[in-house]
C-alpha positions as CSV (number, residue, x, y, z in Angstrom):
1,M,-61.5,-1.4,-10.1
2,I,-57.9,-1.1,-11.1
3,A,-56.0,-3.9,-12.4
4,I,-52.3,-4.3,-11.2
5,H,-50.1,-6.2,-13.6
6,H,-46.8,-7.9,-12.5
7,H,-44.2,-7.2,-15.2
8,P,-42.1,-10.5,-15.5
9,H,-38.8,-8.6,-15.6
10,A,-39.5,-7.5,-12.0
11,D,-38.5,-11.0,-11.1
12,F,-34.9,-10.1,-12.1
13,D,-34.8,-6.8,-10.0
14,R,-32.6,-7.6,-6.9
15,F,-33.6,-4.4,-5.2
16,P,-36.8,-5.3,-3.3
17,Q,-35.3,-8.7,-1.7
18,L,-32.2,-6.5,-0.8
19,V,-34.2,-4.1,1.0
20,R,-36.3,-7.0,2.8
21,D,-33.1,-8.9,3.8
22,L,-31.1,-6.0,5.2
23,T,-34.2,-4.7,7.2
24,N,-34.4,-8.0,8.8
25,E,-30.9,-8.1,9.5
26,F,-30.5,-4.3,10.9
27,G,-33.9,-3.1,11.5
28,P,-35.7,-0.4,9.8
29,D,-33.7,2.7,11.4
30,G,-31.5,4.3,8.9
31,I,-32.4,1.3,6.4
32,T,-32.0,3.8,3.5
33,A,-28.3,4.5,4.3
34,V,-27.5,0.7,4.9
35,V,-28.9,-0.1,1.5
36,E,-26.8,2.4,-0.3
37,R,-23.7,1.3,1.3
38,F,-24.5,-2.1,0.3
39,I,-25.2,-1.2,-3.2
40,D,-22.0,1.0,-3.6
41,A,-19.9,-1.9,-2.4
42,E,-21.7,-4.5,-4.4
43,Q,-22.9,-2.6,-7.5
44,A,-21.2,-4.8,-10.2
45,D,-22.8,-8.0,-8.7
46,F,-26.3,-6.5,-8.6
47,Y,-26.3,-5.3,-12.1
48,W,-24.9,-8.6,-13.3
49,E,-27.5,-10.7,-11.3
50,G,-30.3,-8.7,-12.7
51,R,-29.4,-9.0,-16.0
52,I,-32.3,-10.1,-18.6
53,A,-29.9,-10.5,-21.7
54,E,-26.3,-10.7,-22.4
55,M,-24.0,-10.1,-25.3
56,P,-20.1,-11.0,-25.5
57,L,-18.0,-7.9,-26.6
58,G,-14.6,-10.0,-26.7
59,P,-11.6,-9.8,-24.7
60,F,-11.2,-6.9,-22.2
61,Y,-7.6,-6.0,-21.1
62,G,-6.4,-4.2,-18.1
63,A,-9.2,-5.7,-16.0
64,F,-7.1,-7.7,-13.8
65,D,-3.6,-7.0,-12.0
66,D,-1.8,-9.1,-14.5
67,E,-2.1,-6.8,-17.7
68,E,-1.5,-10.0,-19.9
69,D,-4.8,-11.6,-18.7
70,A,-7.8,-10.5,-20.3
71,G,-11.5,-10.8,-19.0
72,L,-14.3,-11.0,-21.2
73,G,-16.2,-7.8,-21.9
74,V,-20.1,-8.6,-21.8
75,A,-22.9,-6.1,-22.7
76,I,-26.0,-6.9,-20.3
77,L,-29.5,-5.6,-20.4
78,G,-31.2,-5.6,-17.1
79,I,-33.5,-4.1,-14.2
80,F,-32.4,-2.8,-11.0
81,R,-34.5,-0.3,-8.7
82,G,-37.3,-0.6,-11.1
83,R,-35.5,1.0,-13.9
84,Y,-33.8,-0.7,-17.3
85,Y,-30.3,-0.4,-17.9
86,V,-27.7,-1.4,-20.3
87,A,-24.1,-1.9,-18.8
88,T,-20.7,-3.1,-20.0
89,C,-19.1,-5.6,-17.4
90,V,-15.9,-7.6,-17.3
91,V,-16.1,-11.1,-16.3
92,D,-13.4,-14.0,-15.6
93,A,-13.0,-17.3,-17.2
94,A,-15.5,-18.6,-14.5
95,R,-18.0,-16.0,-15.7
96,R,-17.7,-14.1,-12.2
97,V,-18.4,-10.4,-12.6
98,C,-15.0,-8.5,-11.9
99,A,-15.8,-5.0,-13.0
100,L,-18.7,-2.7,-14.0
101,V,-17.2,-0.5,-16.7
102,R,-20.3,1.5,-17.9
103,V,-24.1,1.8,-16.9
104,R,-26.7,3.7,-18.7
105,H,-30.4,3.7,-17.2
106,F,-33.6,4.1,-19.3
107,G,-37.4,4.8,-18.4
108,D,-38.6,1.9,-20.6
109,L,-37.7,-1.4,-22.1
110,S,-37.9,-0.3,-25.5
111,S,-35.1,2.5,-25.4
112,A,-32.9,-0.1,-23.2
113,E,-33.4,-2.9,-25.8
114,S,-32.5,-0.2,-28.4
115,A,-29.2,0.7,-26.8
116,F,-28.4,-2.9,-25.9
117,L,-28.6,-3.9,-29.5
118,T,-26.4,-1.2,-30.7
119,S,-23.7,-1.9,-27.9
120,G,-22.3,-4.9,-29.5
């Protein structure tokens, strides 16, 4: 018998719930395209919400219309679509994600953690 283990990080992955919700709302026909459109429109939010760890990087200028206002750069380690990632986001004073600056994907947690720890 094969044992299937649920990795605790899988709970952070928002992708399976997104697919279920959109399938319930729009039906199964063409769901792949619908899902991709939602991800394209809300990509920063999906990555921010799927974070496992975060590290502040300091002020990030140019993130808002007013060049004098700075957001906070934050490095995050997370999981989305079953893949680990390290990303740089910009958040506002209320810690809402405003921009996804960079994303790198990894095949395993160890590689992602290493990249995350050197990103600060």
